[in-house]
C-alpha positions in Angstrom: 37.9 -14.6 -14.7 36.0 -14.1 -17.7 37.5 -16.1 -21.0 37.3 -14.1 -24.1 37.8 -17.9 -25.6 34.4 -18.7 -23.9 32.2 -16.0 -24.4 28.8 -16.1 -25.1 28.0 -15.8 -29.0 25.2 -13.7 -28.0 27.2 -10.9 -27.5 27.6 -7.8 -29.5 31.0 -7.3 -30.5 33.0 -5.2 -28.7 35.8 -4.8 -25.5 32.6 -6.4 -22.6 31.3 -9.5 -23.1 30.3 -12.7 -20.6 31.0 -15.7 -20.9 29.1 -19.5 -20.2 30.1 -19.6 -16.6 27.3 -17.5 -16.1 24.7 -18.2 -13.4 22.0 -15.8 -14.4 21.9 -14.5 -11.3 20.3 -11.1 -13.0 23.1 -9.0 -10.8 24.1 -7.3 -14.1 21.1 -6.7 -15.4 19.7 -5.0 -12.0 22.8 -2.2 -12.2 22.8 -1.9 -16.2 20.0 -3.1 -17.9 20.8 -0.9 -21.0 24.0 -2.9 -21.7 22.9 -6.6 -20.3 20.1 -8.9 -21.1 19.3 -12.6 -21.0 18.7 -15.0 -23.8 16.0 -17.0 -22.7 16.6 -20.4 -24.6 20.0 -20.7 -22.9 19.2 -18.4 -19.7 22.5 -17.1 -20.1 23.5 -13.3 -19.9 24.7 -11.2 -22.8 26.0 -8.2 -23.4 23.6 -6.4 -25.7 24.7 -3.0 -26.2 27.9 -2.1 -25.7 28.8 1.0 -23.6 30.5 4.4 -25.4 30.2 7.5 -22.8 32.5 7.5 -19.9 29.4 7.2 -17.5 28.4 4.1 -19.5 31.4 2.4 -19.7 31.4 3.4 -15.2 28.3 2.0 -15.3 29.1 -1.5 -17.2 32.5 -1.7 -15.2 30.2 -1.3 -11.9 28.1 -4.7 -12.9 31.2 -6.1 -14.1 32.8 -5.6 -10.8 29.6 -6.6 -9.2 29.1 -10.4 -11.2 29.5 -13.1 -8.6 31.0 -15.3 -11.1 33.3 -12.9 -12.6 31.7 -14.0 -15.8 31.5 -10.1 -17.1 35.0 -9.7 -19.3 36.1 -6.5 -20.6 38.9 -7.5 -23.2 39.7 -3.2 -23.0 40.0 -2.4 -27.4 
C-alpha cells in the first residue's frame, strides 16, 4: 500500500501520488499516460496531472489498482 509519508516529491499536488516503492514497471503509464509519468533521473513514476472528471478518475483508479507494488496512492482529498 502506498505511503503518503514516502511519496515521490515530483508528484503534482492532489489526491493521487506515487511513492518510492515504484519499480518503474510502466503499467500506470500504459493505462493512464495523461496522468502518470517517469522521472528519467530517478527512475520513479510520478503523478503529472491530477484527474478531474469522473472518466479521468476512473482511469487513474484503474492504473492505481493495476500497480503491482501498490505504489500509487489516493488520499481521497
